[in-house]
KEDRENSE-180144 format. One line per field, with one value per atom (N, C-alpha, C, CB): atom name; residue number from 1; residue in three letters; z, x, y. Coordinates in nm, 3 decimals. Glycine has a CB too. Layout:
site <- c(CA, ...) .
pos <- c(NUM, ...) .
code <- c(ALA, ...) .
zz <- c(Z, ...) .
xx <- c(X, ...) .
yy <- c(Y, ...) .
END
This chain:
site <- c(N, CA, C, CB, N, CA, C, CB, N, CA, C, CB, N, CA, C, CB, N, CA, C, CB, N, CA, C, CB, N, CA, C, CB, N, CA, C, CB, N, CA, C, CB, N, CA, C, CB, N, CA, C, CB, N, CA, C, CB, N, CA, C, CB, N, CA, C, CB, N, CA, C, CB, N, CA, C, CB, N, CA, C, CB, N, CA, C, CB, N, CA, C, CB, N, CA, C, CB, N, CA, C, CB, N, CA, C, CB, N, CA, C, CB, N, CA, C, CB, N, CA, C, CB, N, CA, C, CB, N, CA, C, CB, N, CA, C, CB, N, CA, C, CB, N, CA, C, CB, N, CA, C, CB, N, CA, C, CB, N, CA, C, CB, N, CA, C, CB, N, CA, C, CB, N, CA, C, CB, N, CA, C, CB, N, CA, C, CB, N, CA, C, CB, N, CA, C, CB, N, CA, C, CB, N, CA, C, CB, N, CA, C, CB, N, CA, C, CB, N, CA, C, CB, N, CA, C, CB, N, CA, C, CB, N, CA, C, CB, N, CA, C, CB, N, CA, C, CB, N, CA, C, CB, N, CA, C, CB, N, CA, C, CB, N, CA, C, CB, N, CA, C, CB, N, CA, C, CB, N, CA, C, CB, N, CA, C, CB, N, CA, C, CB, N, CA, C, CB, N, CA, C, CB, N, CA, C, CB, N, CA, C, CB, N, CA, C, CB, N, CA, C, CB, N, CA, C, CB, N, CA, C, CB, N, CA, C, CB, N, CA, C, CB, N, CA, C, CB, N, CA, C, CB, N, CA, C, CB, N, CA, C, CB, N, CA, C, CB, N, CA, C, CB, N, CA, C, CB, N, CA, C, CB, N, CA, C, CB, N, CA, C, CB, N, CA, C, CB, N, CA, C, CB, N, CA, C, CB, N, CA, C, CB, N, CA, C, CB, N, CA, C, CB, N, CA, C, CB, N, CA, C, CB, N, CA, C, CB, N, CA, C, CB, N, CA, C, CB, N, CA, C, CB, N, CA, C, CB, N, CA, C, CB, N, CA, C, CB, N, CA, C, CB) .
pos <- c(1, 1, 1, 1, 2, 2, 2, 2, 3, 3, 3, 3, 4, 4, 4, 4, 5, 5, 5, 5, 6, 6, 6, 6, 7, 7, 7, 7, 8, 8, 8, 8, 9, 9, 9, 9, 10, 10, 10, 10, 11, 11, 11, 11, 12, 12, 12, 12, 13, 13, 13, 13, 14, 14, 14, 14, 15, 15, 15, 15, 16, 16, 16, 16, 17, 17, 17, 17, 18, 18, 18, 18, 19, 19, 19, 19, 20, 20, 20, 20, 21, 21, 21, 21, 22, 22, 22, 22, 23, 23, 23, 23, 24, 24, 24, 24, 25, 25, 25, 25, 26, 26, 26, 26, 27, 27, 27, 27, 28, 28, 28, 28, 29, 29, 29, 29, 30, 30, 30, 30, 31, 31, 31, 31, 32, 32, 32, 32, 33, 33, 33, 33, 34, 34, 34, 34, 35, 35, 35, 35, 36, 36, 36, 36, 37, 37, 37, 37, 38, 38, 38, 38, 39, 39, 39, 39, 40, 40, 40, 40, 41, 41, 41, 41, 42, 42, 42, 42, 43, 43, 43, 43, 44, 44, 44, 44, 45, 45, 45, 45, 46, 46, 46, 46, 47, 47, 47, 47, 48, 48, 48, 48, 49, 49, 49, 49, 50, 50, 50, 50, 51, 51, 51, 51, 52, 52, 52, 52, 53, 53, 53, 53, 54, 54, 54, 54, 55, 55, 55, 55, 56, 56, 56, 56, 57, 57, 57, 57, 58, 58, 58, 58, 59, 59, 59, 59, 60, 60, 60, 60, 61, 61, 61, 61, 62, 62, 62, 62, 63, 63, 63, 63, 64, 64, 64, 64, 65, 65, 65, 65, 66, 66, 66, 66, 67, 67, 67, 67, 68, 68, 68, 68, 69, 69, 69, 69, 70, 70, 70, 70, 71, 71, 71, 71, 72, 72, 72, 72, 73, 73, 73, 73, 74, 74, 74, 74, 75, 75, 75, 75, 76, 76, 76, 76, 77, 77, 77, 77, 78, 78, 78, 78, 79, 79, 79, 79, 80, 80, 80, 80, 81, 81, 81, 81, 82, 82, 82, 82, 83, 83, 83, 83, 84, 84, 84, 84, 85, 85, 85, 85, 86, 86, 86, 86, 87, 87, 87, 87, 88, 88, 88, 88, 89, 89, 89, 89, 90, 90, 90, 90, 91, 91, 91, 91, 92, 92, 92, 92, 93, 93, 93, 93, 94, 94, 94, 94, 95, 95, 95, 95) .
code <- c(MET, MET, MET, MET, ALA, ALA, ALA, ALA, LYS, LYS, LYS, LYS, LYS, LYS, LYS, LYS, ASN, ASN, ASN, ASN, TYR, TYR, TYR, TYR, GLU, GLU, GLU, GLU, LEU, LEU, LEU, LEU, VAL, VAL, VAL, VAL, LEU, LEU, LEU, LEU, VAL, VAL, VAL, VAL, LEU, LEU, LEU, LEU, ALA, ALA, ALA, ALA, ASP, ASP, ASP, ASP, LYS, LYS, LYS, LYS, ASN, ASN, ASN, ASN, ALA, ALA, ALA, ALA, ASP, ASP, ASP, ASP, GLU, GLU, GLU, GLU, LYS, LYS, LYS, LYS, ALA, ALA, ALA, ALA, ARG, ARG, ARG, ARG, ALA, ALA, ALA, ALA, LYS, LYS, LYS, LYS, GLU, GLU, GLU, GLU, GLU, GLU, GLU, GLU, ALA, ALA, ALA, ALA, GLU, GLU, GLU, GLU, ALA, ALA, ALA, ALA, ALA, ALA, ALA, ALA, LEU, LEU, LEU, LEU, GLN, GLN, GLN, GLN, LYS, LYS, LYS, LYS, ARG, ARG, ARG, ARG, GLY, GLY, GLY, GLY, ALA, ALA, ALA, ALA, GLU, GLU, GLU, GLU, ILE, ILE, ILE, ILE, ALA, ALA, ALA, ALA, GLN, GLN, GLN, GLN, LYS, LYS, LYS, LYS, GLU, GLU, GLU, GLU, ASP, ASP, ASP, ASP, TRP, TRP, TRP, TRP, GLY, GLY, GLY, GLY, ALA, ALA, ALA, ALA, ARG, ARG, ARG, ARG, ARG, ARG, ARG, ARG, LEU, LEU, LEU, LEU, TYR, TYR, TYR, TYR, HIS, HIS, HIS, HIS, LEU, LEU, LEU, LEU, ALA, ALA, ALA, ALA, LYS, LYS, LYS, LYS, LYS, LYS, LYS, LYS, GLN, GLN, GLN, GLN, ASP, ASP, ASP, ASP, ARG, ARG, ARG, ARG, GLY, GLY, GLY, GLY, HIS, HIS, HIS, HIS, TYR, TYR, TYR, TYR, PHE, PHE, PHE, PHE, TYR, TYR, TYR, TYR, TYR, TYR, TYR, TYR, GLY, GLY, GLY, GLY, PHE, PHE, PHE, PHE, LYS, LYS, LYS, LYS, SER, SER, SER, SER, GLU, GLU, GLU, GLU, GLY, GLY, GLY, GLY, SER, SER, SER, SER, ALA, ALA, ALA, ALA, ILE, ILE, ILE, ILE, PRO, PRO, PRO, PRO, GLN, GLN, GLN, GLN, ILE, ILE, ILE, ILE, ASN, ASN, ASN, ASN, SER, SER, SER, SER, ASP, ASP, ASP, ASP, LEU, LEU, LEU, LEU, ARG, ARG, ARG, ARG, VAL, VAL, VAL, VAL, ASN, ASN, ASN, ASN, ALA, ALA, ALA, ALA, GLY, GLY, GLY, GLY, VAL, VAL, VAL, VAL, LEU, LEU, LEU, LEU, LYS, LYS, LYS, LYS, ALA, ALA, ALA, ALA, MET, MET, MET, MET, ILE, ILE, ILE, ILE, THR, THR, THR, THR, ALA, ALA, ALA, ALA, LEU, LEU, LEU, LEU, GLU, GLU, GLU, GLU) .
zz <- c(8.302, 8.421, 8.371, 8.498, 8.484, 8.429, 8.453, 8.459, 8.410, 8.415, 8.528, 8.314, 8.650, 8.767, 8.727, 8.895, 8.820, 8.739, 8.886, 8.700, 8.848, 8.912, 8.890, 8.838, 8.976, 8.979, 8.993, 9.044, 8.891, 8.915, 8.963, 8.783, 9.094, 9.062, 9.043, 9.158, 8.974, 8.915, 8.938, 8.768, 9.033, 9.054, 8.968, 9.196, 8.870, 8.785, 8.843, 8.619, 8.821, 8.832, 8.764, 8.743, 8.820, 8.772, 8.720, 8.872, 8.646, 8.636, 8.491, 8.652, 8.400, 8.214, 8.139, 8.138, 8.091, 8.008, 7.919, 7.911, 7.850, 7.765, 7.837, 7.671, 7.943, 8.050, 8.101, 8.211, 8.128, 8.199, 8.099, 8.213, 8.000, 7.846, 7.812, 7.711, 7.811, 7.798, 7.903, 7.752, 8.022, 8.176, 8.112, 8.399, 8.136, 8.124, 7.980, 8.095, 7.850, 7.760, 7.811, 7.632, 7.890, 7.889, 8.001, 7.908, 8.078, 8.210, 8.107, 8.302, 8.030, 7.946, 7.888, 7.789, 7.816, 7.737, 7.833, 7.661, 7.938, 8.039, 8.116, 8.117, 8.096, 8.101, 8.011, 8.101, 7.856, 7.746, 7.724, 7.656, 7.749, 7.737, 7.821, 7.786, 7.930, 8.016, 8.008, 8.163, 7.901, 7.867, 7.931, 7.891, 8.011, 8.063, 7.939, 8.211, 8.024, 7.879, 7.997, 7.805, 7.954, 8.013, 7.958, 7.987, 8.051, 8.083, 8.064, 8.213, 8.163, 8.234, 8.237, 8.379, 8.219, 8.230, 8.285, 8.099, 8.378, 8.429, 8.439, 8.562, 8.418, 8.449, 8.571, 8.328, 8.714, 8.839, 8.844, 9.015, 8.755, 8.763, 8.852, 8.808, 8.865, 8.929, 9.080, 8.859, 9.238, 9.377, 9.419, 9.461, 9.588, 9.614, 9.709, 9.684, 9.698, 9.787, 9.912, 9.746, 10.026, 10.187, 10.176, 10.316, 10.111, 10.158, 10.049, 10.179, 10.061, 9.943, 9.872, 9.968, 9.740, 9.667, 9.551, 9.628, 9.562, 9.520, 9.475, 9.433, 9.600, 9.618, 9.541, 9.605, 9.525, 9.464, 9.576, 9.334, 9.525, 9.643, 9.562, 9.671, 9.445, 9.345, 9.264, 9.262, 9.224, 9.143, 9.050, 9.195, 8.952, 8.850, 8.881, 8.648, 8.918, 8.950, 8.799, 9.100, 8.780, 8.685, 8.726, 8.602, 8.687, 8.754, 8.612, 8.873, 8.640, 8.541, 8.624, 8.440, 8.519, 8.589, 8.438, 8.633, 8.461, 8.384, 8.448, 8.321, 8.332, 8.412, 8.345, 8.359, 8.401, 8.387, 8.490, 8.444, 8.451, 8.488, 8.664, 8.361, 8.795, 8.885, 8.863, 8.990, 8.779, 8.774, 8.703, 8.728, 8.632, 8.548, 8.671, 8.375, 8.783, 8.880, 8.886, 9.061, 8.968, 9.019, 8.891, 9.135, 8.767, 8.635, 8.629, 8.478, 8.620, 8.563, 8.710, 8.505, 8.817, 8.955, 8.919, 9.087, 8.851, 8.831, 8.719, 8.789, 8.645, 8.468, 8.571, 8.291, 8.640, 8.658, 8.738, 8.710, 8.836, 8.929, 8.847, 8.994, 8.726, 8.662, 8.567, 8.589, 8.549, 8.490, 8.575, 8.396, 8.535, 8.611, 8.644, 8.521, 8.571, 8.567, 8.653, 8.439, 8.720, 8.805, 8.974, 8.760, 8.977, 9.186, 9.266, 9.286, 9.211, 9.297, 9.217, 9.412, 9.249, 9.181, 9.285, 9.043, 9.294, 9.363, 9.257, 9.508, 9.307, 9.205, 9.336, 9.091, 9.273, 9.406, 9.315, 9.548, 9.376, 9.317, 9.353, 9.337, 9.255, 9.287, 9.297, 9.166, 9.357, 9.384, 9.301, 9.515) .
xx <- c(-8.434, -8.498, -8.599, -8.576, -8.550, -8.662, -8.783, -8.646, -8.896, -9.018, -9.070, -9.060, -9.149, -9.218, -9.375, -9.229, -9.390, -9.535, -9.634, -9.574, -9.713, -9.858, -9.961, -9.896, -10.067, -10.220, -10.245, -10.288, -10.413, -10.503, -10.632, -10.524, -10.687, -10.809, -10.922, -10.843, -11.002, -11.062, -11.209, -11.028, -11.277, -11.397, -11.430, -11.440, -11.572, -11.622, -11.781, -11.606, -11.834, -11.972, -12.018, -12.011, -12.172, -12.224, -12.372, -12.218, -12.351, -12.515, -12.527, -12.519, -12.451, -12.492, -12.365, -12.505, -12.403, -12.335, -12.274, -12.458, -12.295, -12.178, -12.119, -12.198, -12.154, -12.026, -11.908, -12.095, -12.015, -11.936, -11.773, -12.062, -11.831, -11.729, -11.663, -11.793, -11.706, -11.616, -11.511, -11.679, -11.535, -11.422, -11.349, -11.505, -11.349, -11.302, -11.197, -11.457, -11.207, -11.139, -11.072, -11.211, -11.080, -11.009, -10.897, -11.096, -10.898, -10.865, -10.707, -11.031, -10.780, -10.684, -10.558, -10.788, -10.642, -10.553, -10.459, -10.639, -10.465, -10.397, -10.283, -10.496, -10.321, -10.198, -10.119, -10.220, -10.159, -10.078, -9.996, -10.140, -10.051, -10.007, -9.863, -10.122, -9.865, -9.771, -9.645, -9.856, -9.652, -9.585, -9.617, -9.463, -9.737, -9.743, -9.815, -9.821, -9.803, -9.800, -9.891, -9.584, -9.998, -10.125, -10.119, -10.268, -10.112, -10.118, -10.225, -10.097, -10.304, -10.424, -10.522, -10.398, -10.657, -10.813, -10.895, -10.884, -10.943, -11.024, -11.152, -10.963, -11.317, -11.436, -11.491, -11.544, -11.469, -11.535, -11.703, -11.436, -11.743, -11.869, -11.965, -11.892, -12.081, -12.109, -12.137, -12.215, -12.077, -12.112, -12.154, -12.027, -12.232, -12.242, -12.100, -12.387, -12.140, -12.008, -12.008, -11.967, -11.920, -11.964, -11.995, -11.843, -11.869, -11.850, -11.952, -11.693, -12.029, -12.032, -11.898, -12.089, -11.880, -11.777, -11.829, -11.662, -11.822, -11.865, -12.019, -11.777, -12.066, -12.174, -12.273, -12.204, -12.226, -12.267, -12.264, -12.154, -12.315, -12.386, -12.312, -12.583, -12.320, -12.279, -12.160, -12.378, -12.059, -11.957, -11.941, -11.878, -11.870, -11.852, -11.693, -11.907, -11.656, -11.527, -11.425, -11.520, -11.308, -11.201, -11.056, -11.189, -10.979, -10.905, -10.788, -10.938, -10.638, -10.589, -10.456, -10.583, -10.381, -10.233, -10.129, -10.215, -10.037, -9.963, -9.800, -10.042, -9.769, -9.585, -9.583, -9.409, -9.500, -9.492, -9.330, -9.657, -9.284, -9.180, -9.214, -9.108, -9.155, -9.210, -9.228, -9.138, -9.145, -9.176, -9.278, -9.080, -9.340, -9.504, -9.615, -9.538, -9.580, -9.726, -9.781, -9.698, -9.696, -9.800, -9.860, -9.735, -9.807, -9.864, -9.996, -9.775, -9.991, -10.136, -10.207, -10.140, -10.183, -10.257, -10.298, -10.186, -10.250, -10.278, -10.419, -10.146, -10.392, -10.476, -10.592, -10.366, -10.586, -10.695, -10.783, -10.671, -10.742, -10.815, -10.903, -10.713, -10.820, -10.889, -11.021, -10.789, -11.034, -11.099, -11.254, -11.030, -11.365, -11.481, -11.557, -11.582, -11.547, -11.597, -11.541, -11.580, -11.427, -11.350, -11.395, -11.195, -11.439, -11.517, -11.346, -11.721, -11.299, -11.176, -11.091, -11.217, -10.932, -10.841, -10.727, -10.803, -10.692, -10.589, -10.496, -10.615, -10.366, -10.250, -10.157, -10.146, -10.119, -10.045, -9.924, -10.136, -9.795, -9.686, -9.685, -9.570, -9.648, -9.632, -9.479, -9.701, -9.441, -9.318, -9.279, -9.306) .
yy <- c(-16.544, -16.591, -16.710, -16.466, -16.822, -16.928, -16.930, -17.041, -17.006, -17.007, -17.068, -17.055, -17.043, -17.113, -17.173, -16.996, -17.272, -17.305, -17.225, -17.536, -17.208, -17.100, -17.168, -16.944, -17.118, -17.151, -17.077, -17.222, -17.019, -16.912, -16.984, -16.819, -16.910, -16.926, -16.794, -17.015, -16.814, -16.700, -16.710, -16.687, -16.610, -16.624, -16.508, -16.631, -16.531, -16.433, -16.418, -16.483, -16.294, -16.233, -16.378, -16.062, -16.427, -16.524, -16.474, -16.632, -16.370, -16.276, -16.328, -16.056, -16.269, -16.261, -16.331, -16.062, -16.442, -16.561, -16.424, -16.709, -16.345, -16.270, -16.221, -16.176, -16.168, -16.072, -16.154, -16.010, -16.275, -16.381, -16.431, -16.527, -16.464, -16.493, -16.403, -16.519, -16.263, -16.178, -16.114, -16.101, -16.160, -16.128, -16.261, -16.147, -16.373, -16.519, -16.482, -16.654, -16.421, -16.407, -16.272, -16.417, -16.193, -16.091, -16.121, -15.971, -16.222, -16.282, -16.364, -16.412, -16.447, -16.550, -16.435, -16.642, -16.327, -16.227, -16.164, -16.110, -16.138, -16.105, -16.207, -16.067, -16.319, -16.414, -16.403, -16.542, -16.436, -16.413, -16.307, -16.415, -16.186, -16.062, -16.047, -15.968, -16.114, -16.094, -16.236, -16.073, -16.306, -16.403, -16.559, -16.356, -16.569, -16.696, -16.774, -16.699, -16.881, -17.017, -17.102, -17.124, -17.098, -17.180, -17.298, -17.124, -17.367, -17.531, -17.612, -17.559, -17.548, -17.618, -17.522, -17.671, -17.567, -17.504, -17.588, -17.469, -17.542, -17.616, -17.505, -17.685, -17.565, -17.484, -17.551, -17.475, -17.485, -17.570, -17.511, -17.530, -17.432, -17.416, -17.283, -17.540, -17.275, -17.176, -17.227, -17.106, -17.147, -17.182, -17.091, -17.226, -17.128, -17.002, -16.959, -16.981, -16.812, -16.742, -16.709, -16.624, -16.773, -16.763, -16.625, -16.799, -16.505, -16.420, -16.289, -16.427, -16.175, -16.106, -16.089, -15.983, -16.077, -15.996, -15.935, -16.074, -15.783, -15.692, -15.715, -15.653, -15.699, -15.718, -15.840, -15.604, -15.910, -16.050, -16.182, -16.085, -16.289, -16.388, -16.488, -16.408, -16.514, -16.607, -16.582, -16.623, -16.701, -16.715, -16.796, -16.727, -16.764, -16.902, -16.897, -16.885, -17.058, -17.058, -17.124, -17.153, -17.078, -17.112, -17.150, -17.005, -17.261, -17.268, -17.286, -17.370, -17.178, -17.201, -17.267, -17.078, -17.347, -17.386, -17.325, -17.614, -17.225, -17.189, -17.145, -17.092, -17.112, -17.077, -16.949, -17.199, -16.911, -16.781, -16.728, -16.717, -16.595, -16.573, -16.492, -16.491, -16.519, -16.431, -16.272, -16.452, -16.223, -16.075, -16.036, -16.002, -16.110, -16.080, -16.121, -16.213, -16.164, -16.189, -16.046, -16.255, -15.975, -15.885, -15.803, -15.782, -15.800, -15.715, -15.776, -15.733, -15.956, -16.017, -15.982, -16.218, -15.976, -15.936, -15.832, -15.922, -15.712, -15.598, -15.574, -15.545, -15.643, -15.667, -15.745, -15.808, -15.821, -15.887, -15.806, -16.010, -15.729, -15.607, -15.538, -15.493, -15.492, -15.399, -15.445, -15.333, -15.595, -15.602, -15.654, -15.663, -15.551, -15.560, -15.737, -15.457, -15.768, -15.914, -16.023, -15.961, -15.995, -16.061, -16.018, -16.025, -16.110, -16.067, -16.106, -16.265, -16.209, -16.267, -16.340, -16.362, -16.321, -16.394, -16.402, -16.330, -16.574, -16.575, -16.658, -16.630, -16.599, -16.660, -16.732, -16.512, -16.896, -16.918, -16.991, -17.025, -16.970, -17.041, -17.156, -16.996, -17.256, -17.408, -17.437, -17.505, -17.563, -17.604, -17.716, -17.632) .
END
C-alpha cells in the first residue's frame, strides 16, 4: 500500500517544560512506531486556547508533516489520545 501525505497539529499542555518535552517525544515516538516518516516539524509556540481543553486555557502548538499508510492513522490517533500531555491532536490527509 502506498504512503500518503498527512499533517498533524498537536496541542500540548503548556505547564511544565519537562512534561511538555516528554509528551512531544512520546507523540513523535507514536508516529515512528506506526511507520510514519516525519518530513517536517515546526514549533508554533504557546497560545491561549479559545475553548478549555482538559481544564487548560493555554497550549503549545506543534506541526508535523509526515507520510504514512492510511491504515496506521487510527492507531496513531489512539496513541495520541492516551498521551496525558496532549490536549488536542488533529490529523489531516493532504492531496
